[in-house]
VEXDREN-2710 file (C-alpha; in Angstrom, 1 decimal):
% VEXDREN-2710
k/r/px/py/pz
1/MET/0.3/-32.2/-7.6
2/ASN/-1.6/-32.3/-11.0
3/HIS/-0.5/-29.5/-13.3
4/PRO/-2.6/-27.9/-15.9
5/PRO/-2.1/-29.3/-19.5
6/GLU/0.3/-27.7/-21.7
7/GLU/-2.5/-26.1/-24.0
8/THR/-3.5/-24.2/-21.0
9/GLN/-0.2/-22.5/-20.6
10/GLU/0.7/-18.9/-22.0
11/ASP/3.8/-17.0/-22.5
12/PHE/4.8/-13.8/-21.8
13/ASP/7.8/-11.5/-21.2
14/VAL/6.5/-10.1/-17.8
15/VAL/3.8/-10.9/-15.6
16/VAL/2.7/-8.3/-13.4
17/VAL/0.6/-9.2/-10.2
18/GLY/-1.6/-6.8/-8.9
19/ALA/-3.6/-3.9/-10.6
20/GLY/-3.5/-1.2/-8.0
21/ALA/-1.4/2.0/-8.4
22/ALA/1.7/0.1/-8.3
23/GLY/0.9/-2.4/-10.8
24/VAL/-0.8/0.0/-13.3
25/GLY/1.9/2.4/-12.9
26/VAL/4.8/-0.1/-13.5
27/ALA/2.9/-1.6/-16.5
28/ILE/2.6/1.9/-18.1
29/ALA/6.3/2.2/-17.7
30/LEU/6.8/-1.4/-19.2
31/LYS/4.9/0.1/-22.6
32/HIS/7.2/3.5/-22.3
33/ALA/10.2/0.9/-22.3
34/GLY/9.0/-1.0/-25.4
35/VAL/7.9/-4.1/-23.7
36/ASP/5.1/-5.5/-25.6
37/ASN/4.4/-9.0/-24.5
38/PHE/3.1/-8.6/-20.6
39/VAL/0.1/-8.9/-19.0
40/VAL/-1.4/-7.4/-15.8
41/ILE/-3.5/-10.2/-13.3
42/ASP/-5.6/-9.1/-10.3
43/ARG/-7.6/-11.3/-8.1
44/HIS/-10.4/-8.7/-7.8
45/SER/-10.5/-5.5/-10.1
46/VAL/-8.6/-2.5/-10.9
47/GLY/-8.0/-0.5/-7.7
48/ALA/-9.9/-3.0/-5.5
49/SER/-7.9/-2.3/-2.5
50/PHE/-8.7/1.5/-2.9
51/ALA/-12.3/0.7/-3.3
52/ALA/-12.5/-1.3/-0.1
53/TRP/-11.1/1.7/2.0
54/PRO/-13.6/2.9/4.7
55/ALA/-16.0/5.1/3.0
56/GLU/-14.9/8.2/5.0
57/THR/-11.1/7.8/4.4
58/ARG/-9.3/10.1/2.0
59/PHE/-5.7/10.3/0.9
60/ILE/-3.6/12.1/3.2
61/THR/-1.3/13.2/0.3
62/PRO/-3.0/16.1/-1.4
63/SER/-3.6/16.2/-5.3
64/PHE/-3.2/19.3/-7.5
65/PRO/-2.7/19.4/-11.2
66/THR/0.5/20.7/-12.1
67/ASN/1.7/19.1/-14.9
68/SER/1.6/22.2/-16.8
69/ILE/4.8/23.4/-14.9
70/GLY/6.8/20.1/-15.0
71/MET/5.8/18.6/-11.8
72/LEU/3.5/15.6/-11.0
73/ASP/0.4/15.5/-8.9
74/LEU/1.6/13.7/-5.9
75/ASN/-0.9/11.0/-6.4
76/SER/-0.3/10.4/-9.9
77/ILE/1.2/7.0/-11.1
78/ALA/2.3/8.2/-14.7
79/ILE/3.5/11.2/-16.7
80/GLY/0.5/13.2/-18.0
81/VAL/-2.3/11.9/-15.7
82/SER/-3.4/13.8/-12.4
83/PRO/-6.2/12.5/-10.2
84/ALA/-6.9/16.2/-9.2
85/PHE/-7.5/17.2/-12.7
86/SER/-10.0/14.0/-13.4
87/LEU/-11.7/13.7/-10.1
88/GLU/-11.6/17.6/-9.1
89/VAL/-10.9/16.8/-5.5
90/GLU/-8.0/17.5/-3.4
91/HIS/-8.1/14.4/-1.3
92/PRO/-9.7/11.6/-2.9
93/THR/-11.6/8.7/-1.3
94/GLY/-10.6/5.1/-2.1
95/GLU/-13.7/4.8/-4.3
96/GLU/-12.6/7.9/-6.3
97/TYR/-9.2/6.8/-6.8
98/ALA/-10.1/3.5/-7.9
99/ALA/-12.1/5.1/-10.6
100/HIS/-9.2/7.0/-11.7
101/LEU/-7.0/3.9/-11.7
102/LYS/-9.5/2.0/-14.1
103/GLY/-9.6/5.4/-16.2
104/VAL/-5.9/5.5/-16.5
105/ALA/-5.7/1.7/-17.3
106/GLN/-8.3/2.3/-20.3
107/PHE/-6.6/5.1/-21.6
108/PHE/-3.1/3.4/-21.7
109/GLU/-4.8/0.2/-23.0
110/LEU/-3.2/-2.0/-20.4
111/PRO/-3.6/-5.9/-20.8
112/ILE/-5.3/-6.4/-17.6
113/ARG/-7.2/-9.7/-16.5
114/GLU/-9.4/-9.1/-13.4
115/GLY/-10.6/-11.8/-11.2
116/THR/-7.6/-14.0/-11.6
117/ASN/-6.3/-15.5/-8.5
118/VAL/-2.6/-16.6/-8.0
119/ARG/-2.2/-19.9/-6.3
120/ARG/1.6/-19.8/-6.7
121/VAL/4.9/-18.4/-8.2
122/THR/7.7/-20.7/-8.8
123/LYS/10.9/-20.6/-10.8
124/VAL/11.7/-23.3/-13.0
125/GLY/15.1/-23.1/-14.9
126/ASP/15.5/-19.8/-16.1
127/ARG/11.6/-19.0/-16.6
128/PHE/8.6/-18.2/-13.9
129/ARG/5.5/-20.4/-13.3
130/ILE/2.5/-18.5/-12.2
131/ASP/-0.1/-21.0/-11.2
132/ILE/-3.6/-19.3/-11.5
133/ASP/-7.2/-20.9/-11.5
134/GLU/-7.3/-23.6/-14.0
135/GLN/-4.4/-22.2/-15.9
136/THR/-0.4/-21.6/-15.9
137/LEU/1.5/-18.5/-17.2
138/ARG/5.0/-18.6/-18.1
139/ALA/7.3/-15.7/-18.0
140/ASN/10.8/-14.6/-18.2
141/HIS/10.0/-11.8/-15.5
142/VAL/7.5/-11.3/-12.6
143/ILE/6.8/-7.9/-11.1
144/TRP/5.3/-8.6/-7.7
145/ALA/2.9/-5.4/-7.1
146/ALA/-0.2/-7.0/-4.8
147/GLY/0.2/-4.5/-2.2
148/GLU/-0.9/-4.5/1.4
149/PHE/-4.2/-3.5/2.4
150/GLN/-5.9/-6.6/1.6
151/TYR/-3.6/-8.4/3.8
152/PRO/-4.2/-6.7/7.5
153/ARG/-2.0/-7.5/10.5
154/HIS/-4.0/-9.1/13.1
155/SER/-1.7/-11.3/15.7
156/THR/0.4/-8.8/17.6
157/PHE/-1.1/-9.3/21.2
158/ASN/-3.0/-11.9/23.1
159/GLY/-6.7/-11.4/22.1
160/SER/-6.0/-9.1/19.0
161/GLU/-8.3/-11.5/16.9
162/LEU/-11.1/-10.0/19.0
163/CYS/-10.4/-6.6/17.7
164/ARG/-11.9/-5.3/14.4
165/HIS/-9.0/-4.2/12.2
166/THR/-9.6/-0.9/10.6
167/ALA/-9.3/-2.1/7.0
168/THR/-12.3/-4.3/7.3
169/ILE/-14.7/-1.4/8.0
170/ALA/-17.0/-0.2/5.3
171/SER/-18.1/3.1/7.0
172/TYR/-17.1/4.5/10.5
173/GLY/-20.9/6.2/10.2
174/GLU/-22.3/2.8/10.3
175/LEU/-20.8/1.5/13.6
176/GLU/-22.7/1.1/16.3
177/GLY/-21.8/2.2/19.8
178/ASP/-20.8/5.3/21.7
179/ASP/-17.5/4.4/23.4
180/PHE/-14.4/3.1/21.2
181/ILE/-10.8/2.1/22.1
182/ILE/-8.5/2.2/18.9
183/ILE/-5.0/0.5/19.2
184/GLY/-2.7/2.0/16.9
185/GLY/-2.2/5.9/16.5
186/TYR/-0.5/6.3/13.5
187/GLU/-2.4/7.3/10.1
188/SER/-5.3/4.6/10.2
189/GLY/-5.9/5.0/13.8
190/VAL/-6.2/8.8/13.7
191/ASP/-8.4/8.6/10.9
192/ALA/-10.8/6.0/12.5
193/ALA/-10.8/8.4/15.8
194/TYR/-11.5/11.6/13.3
195/HIS/-14.5/10.3/12.0
196/LEU/-16.0/8.4/14.6
197/ALA/-15.6/11.8/16.9
198/SER/-17.4/13.7/14.1
199/HIS/-20.3/11.5/15.0
200/ASP/-19.9/12.4/18.7
201/LYS/-18.3/9.1/19.6
202/GLN/-16.0/8.9/22.8
203/ILE/-12.7/7.8/21.7
204/ARG/-9.7/6.4/23.4
205/LEU/-6.4/6.2/21.2
206/PHE/-3.4/4.0/22.1
207/ASP/-0.2/3.8/20.5
208/THR/3.3/2.6/21.8
209/GLY/4.9/5.5/20.8
210/CYS/3.8/9.0/20.1
211/PRO/3.5/9.6/16.3
212/TRP/1.7/12.8/16.8
213/LYS/4.7/14.2/18.3
214/ASP/7.3/12.9/16.1
215/GLU/10.0/15.6/15.1
216/SER/10.6/13.8/11.7
217/SER/9.7/15.4/8.6
218/ASP/9.0/12.2/6.7
219/PRO/5.4/11.2/6.7
220/SER/6.6/7.6/6.6
221/VAL/7.7/7.8/10.0
222/ALA/5.4/10.6/11.7
223/LEU/1.9/11.8/11.0
224/SER/1.2/13.5/7.9
225/THR/0.2/17.2/8.0
226/TYR/-3.4/16.4/7.0
227/SER/-3.6/14.1/10.1
228/LEU/-2.1/16.7/12.3
229/GLU/-4.4/19.4/11.2
230/ARG/-7.5/17.3/11.7
231/MET/-6.4/16.6/15.2
232/ARG/-6.4/20.1/16.2
233/GLU/-10.4/20.3/15.4
234/GLU/-12.0/21.2/18.6
235/TRP/-14.3/18.6/18.6
236/PHE/-11.5/16.1/18.0
237/GLU/-9.7/17.4/20.8
238/GLU/-12.9/17.3/23.2
239/GLN/-14.0/13.3/22.1
240/VAL/-10.4/12.1/21.6
241/GLU/-8.1/11.0/24.6
242/LEU/-5.0/10.0/23.5
243/PHE/-2.5/7.4/25.5
244/PRO/1.1/7.5/23.8
245/HIS/3.6/5.2/24.9
246/THR/1.2/2.6/26.1
247/PRO/1.5/-0.4/24.4
248/ILE/-1.4/-3.0/24.8
249/ALA/-0.6/-6.7/26.2
250/SER/-4.1/-8.1/25.8
251/VAL/-7.7/-8.0/25.2
252/THR/-10.5/-10.2/26.8
253/ARG/-13.9/-10.7/26.3
254/VAL/-16.1/-9.8/29.3
255/GLU/-19.7/-9.4/30.5
256/GLY/-21.0/-6.7/28.7
257/GLY/-17.8/-5.9/26.7
258/TYR/-14.2/-6.0/26.3
259/GLU/-11.3/-5.1/28.6
260/VAL/-8.2/-3.8/27.1
261/ASN/-4.9/-4.5/29.3
262/ALA/-1.9/-2.0/29.0
263/LEU/1.7/-3.4/29.7
264/ASP/1.7/-0.8/32.2
265/GLY/-1.0/-2.8/34.4
266/ARG/-4.1/-0.4/33.5
267/TRP/-7.2/-2.1/32.5
268/PHE/-9.7/-0.1/30.1
269/SER/-13.2/-1.1/29.6
270/THR/-15.3/-0.6/26.4
271/PRO/-18.8/-2.1/25.4
272/THR/-17.7/-2.5/21.9
273/ALA/-15.1/-4.4/20.0
274/PRO/-11.7/-2.4/20.1
275/LEU/-10.8/-1.4/16.8
276/PHE/-7.0/-2.2/15.5
277/ALA/-5.3/-0.2/13.4
278/GLY/-1.9/-2.0/13.6
279/GLY/-0.9/-1.9/9.7
280/PHE/-0.6/-4.8/7.3
281/GLU/1.4/-8.0/6.8
282/GLY/1.2/-7.3/3.1
283/SER/1.0/-9.6/0.0
284/CYS/4.6/-10.5/0.3
285/LYS/4.1/-13.4/2.7
286/LEU/2.5/-15.0/-0.5
287/VAL/6.1/-15.2/-2.1
288/ALA/8.2/-15.1/1.2
289/ASP/10.2/-18.2/-0.3
290/LEU/11.5/-16.1/-3.3
291/PHE/13.0/-13.1/-1.2
292/GLU/15.5/-12.7/1.3
293/ARG/14.4/-10.8/4.4
294/ARG/15.9/-7.8/5.8
295/GLU/16.0/-7.2/9.5
296/ASP/12.9/-5.6/9.6
297/GLY/11.2/-8.3/7.7
298/TYR/10.8/-6.4/4.5
299/PRO/12.2/-8.2/1.2
300/ALA/15.8/-7.7/0.7
301/LEU/16.2/-6.0/-2.7
302/THR/18.9/-5.4/-5.4
303/ASP/19.3/-1.7/-6.7
304/HIS/16.9/-2.7/-9.6
305/ASP/14.5/-3.8/-6.7
306/GLU/14.8/-7.4/-7.9
307/SER/14.9/-10.2/-5.3
308/THR/18.5/-11.0/-4.3
309/ILE/17.9/-14.9/-4.3
310/VAL/15.5/-15.1/-7.2
311/PRO/16.6/-13.3/-10.3
312/GLY/13.8/-11.8/-12.7
313/LEU/11.4/-11.4/-9.7
314/PHE/10.7/-7.6/-9.0
315/LEU/9.1/-5.9/-6.2
316/CYS/6.8/-2.7/-6.7
317/GLY/4.8/-0.9/-4.1
318/PRO/4.8/0.2/-0.5
319/ALA/6.8/-2.8/0.6
320/VAL/9.9/-1.5/-1.3
321/ARG/12.8/-0.6/1.3
322/HIS/16.4/0.6/0.6
323/ASP/18.5/1.0/3.5
324/HIS/16.5/3.2/5.8
325/HIS/14.5/4.7/3.0
326/VAL/10.7/3.8/3.0
327/PHE/8.9/3.8/0.0
328/CYS/5.2/3.3/1.2
329/PHE/3.5/6.3/-0.5
330/ILE/2.7/6.7/-4.3
331/TYR/4.7/9.7/-4.7
332/LYS/7.7/7.4/-3.3
333/TYR/7.5/4.1/-4.9
334/ARG/6.4/5.6/-8.3
335/GLN/9.9/6.8/-8.7
336/ARG/11.1/3.0/-9.0
337/PHE/8.6/2.1/-11.8
338/ALA/11.4/2.9/-14.4
339/VAL/14.3/1.5/-12.5
340/VAL/12.3/-1.8/-12.8
341/ALA/11.2/-1.3/-16.3
342/LYS/14.5/-0.4/-17.3
343/ALA/16.1/-3.5/-16.0
344/ILE/13.5/-5.8/-17.6
345/ALA/13.9/-4.0/-20.8
346/THR/17.6/-4.2/-20.9
347/SER/17.5/-7.9/-20.1
348/LEU/15.0/-8.2/-23.3
349/GLY/17.7/-6.3/-25.5
350/LEU/15.5/-3.2/-25.6
351/ALA/17.0/0.3/-25.5
352/ALA/14.0/1.7/-23.5
353/GLU/15.2/5.4/-24.4
354/GLU/11.5/6.8/-23.7
355/LEU/12.3/6.1/-19.8
356/GLU/14.8/9.0/-19.8
357/ASN/11.9/11.3/-20.0
358/TYR/10.7/9.9/-16.6
359/ARG/13.9/11.5/-14.9
360/LYS/12.3/15.2/-15.9
361/TRP/9.6/14.5/-14.0
362/GLY/11.0/12.9/-10.8
363/MET/9.8/9.4/-11.6
364/TYR/13.3/7.9/-12.2
365/LEU/14.8/7.5/-8.8
366/ASP/18.3/5.4/-9.4
367/ASP/20.5/7.4/-6.9
368/LEU/19.1/7.2/-3.5
369/SER/22.0/9.4/-2.2
370/CYS/19.7/12.4/-2.5
371/CYS/17.2/10.8/0.0
372/GLY/16.8/11.4/3.7
373/GLU/17.2/15.0/3.9
374/GLU/15.2/16.7/6.8
375/CYS/13.3/20.0/7.0
376/VAL/15.0/22.3/9.2
377/CYS/12.2/24.7/9.7
END
């Protein structure tokens, strides 16, 4: 393979891959830790994944400006900022939140390079080589914060390629047809059903389990309050038929539409391509050789969210897992920004004393023993 000439290489202490909520948030923590020589790169633009959400989709976590009483907005990614305050909405759309992230990145003067595609990340000796288009970056540390939304999961059952993943839909209001089957009953599936039903569409919603009846109070496992509340709308109950505990075996194309075959032997016909709300493979597949895998397929991490096999490579964002703890929401994984920034700052000989302020704001979770408590009423 022909490598770029030496003069096209740049050296950094840290390269952050991804300029979404995780990338922007951890970059701010790096600044607060005293790290100056870093860059954030993104193949699209700041907040691009949020901007690509279906137009009607909104945050399921509510925003509220509570900084004045020492609490952070649930959707904030840094101390002192609040999307509720800047956007004046409680449940932002993806487009609105992308605008918020751009404003935050500008306010903190983050060194971000948009339109920069990472082709490969390798470790050569003690340093990382990040191959981007027509250039090479060198770094002591890499923070992988490329997220999940742009990497939807497709292959889970025969014929799944005939379905349309909900992540590829620009607007539910623009979908043609009056009869829809949605495969996947968690947040994305309920969201799709809600918006289609609001346009007087008939919906059949299938799930392998029954997330709308799960007893857990953890929204990483059960449906959020926001979704449960919308499911109680009279027109939702009239337009949407729920099929819990009904895994799908296959989807086939037939004359006049599609047939969906459930594992229990039942067949369902629809004239429109089924919608698939089956989650995401995630961007970690692009650096799969740099992480060990847990039994659930997620990257194995140290206590500092570092790769267990490639020192210096850190993970930020919704793919972070520790034991049975799932950090798939902003208000969860933002608690790990300071943990990563502190580990990197320490390796660079920096005291990073300013990061202690993160503890006061619930932004420095380095003791996981406090996690896991369920609501009792």
